[in-house]
N, C-alpha and C positions, 0 to 999 in steps of 0.2 A: 068152433073149436071142440074137438072130443074132449069126452071127460076119460082122461087117460090116468092111470095110476103113475103116480112117480114113486120111485123104489122104497116102498113101504111108507108112503105118507098119507095116504087115501085119494081120493077125487080131487082133481084141480077144480077151483071154485072161483066164481068173481071176485075181483078185488075189493077189499073194504071200501065202505063210503067213508070219506074223510069227515072230521068233524073239527071243531074248534075250541081249544082251552086258553082263556086268558092267561099269560105268562109275566110280562111285564109293562110296565108304564114309561116312556122316555118323554122328557122335556128338554129339547136342544134350543139353548140361546144362540140367535144368529147375528152376524155382524151385518154390515152396509153391503147390499147387493152390487157386485161389479158387472157391468154390461160390456163383454167382449165383442159385441157386434156381430156380424154374420161372418162365418168362417165356413170352412168345406164340410163341416159336419152340422150347420144351420146356425141359428142365433144361439150364441153361446152366453151364459151368464151364470157367474160362479157367485156363491152365497157363503161366506166364512162361517165356519161352526166356531163359536167362542166359548162355549161351556155348556153346561146343564146339568141333569141328573137322570139315573135310570133307578126304578124302584120295582120290587116284586120278587121274581124268582131270584134275583140278586141285586144288589145295591152297588151302585157306581157312581163316580162323578165323571161327567164327560170333559175331557181334556180339550182346550184351544189347539187349534191347529189342523181341525178337519175341514171339509166344504161339501157343499152341493154343487156338481158341476151339471147344471141344466142345461138342455137343448129347448128352445121353445119351437115347436113344429109350425109348419104352414097353416095347420088347421086350429092354432091358437093352443093346444094342448102342451103341457110343459113335461118331458122326460126327467125323472129325477135319478140322481146317480151320486149318492152319498158316501162317504168313506170317512171314519172317525174313530177315536180311542176312547176308552174310559178305564178309569181306576177304580179298584175296589179299596176298601177300607184297610184292607192288610197288604196293599201295594201290589195285588195282581193287575193285569191288563186285559181287556177285552175290545177286541177289534170288531166293529160294526160296519156293516155294508149294506146300503137300502138301494133299491131300484123299484121305479114304479110311474105314476102318471098322476097329472093333476090337471084336471080339466072342467069345462063349464063356459058358461055363456061368456062371451067377450067382455061385458061390462062388469060379471062378476069375478073375473081374472084380474082386470084392472083395478077394482076395488082393493081385493087382496095385494095387488103389488104396491099401492099406495098405503097399505097399512090400516085399511079402515076393517072394522069388525064386519064379518059375514057369517051368517049361519051356514055349519058344515053341511048341512042339508042341500045346499045351494050349489055345491061343486063336489065333484069327484076327485078324493085323494087317496090313492091304495099304494101300499108298498109291499114288497117281499124284502125280509131281513134276514141277512146271514151274519152269523156270529163266528169269531175266531178267538181262542185262548190257549195260553199254555197253564193255567189254573186248572190243577188236577179235579178240583170239586166242582168246576163248571165246565168241564169238557163234555158232560152229557148234552150242553147245549148245541154243539156242533153236531150231535146226531140228529137233529129235527128241524123241519122247515117251519118257518115263521112268516106270518103276513100281518099286515097291520092296515088300520083304519087311522088316517092322519087328519089333523086341523093345522091351518096356517093361520097364525096370528102375527100381528105387527112386528115382532121381534124374536118369536119363536115357531118353532113346530112342536106339536104335542101328538103323541100315539100311543095306542094300546096295541102291543104285539100280541098274537094268538097261536100257539103251537097247534100246528096242523097234525090232528091224530091220525 
């Protein structure tokens, strides 16, 4: 690509290299896994979200009623697709949606499914996080991309979300 001048803006340069800034911590409490069996989409599992907490850039309580609509792929990896809401102390709402993958050796994924403690270094669990809110003070969250590294425990998922700079 040639280095052309955009009307008064100087030479065109390479895009910035992204970095990560820790933004917020999430602890999602989970209900019992519902195995829906093999559907046209694949092996479908639904894990209810029954509560939890968000701390960091904003503080909020995760409300019951969301879920993780998982698909277990033939290679054993699990496609993550969560949707849930949280309420701030002043009554505002934040809608969160995550998408990602959890993968690892079959015996590690089976141990996680049984609720056994597993070192997070033994499996891969990464998420993209999207936020939506009508709270003016939190609207800036909608203008960034967030990624997360997550941990699956017996009855919860914990993750740290990072703002991509």
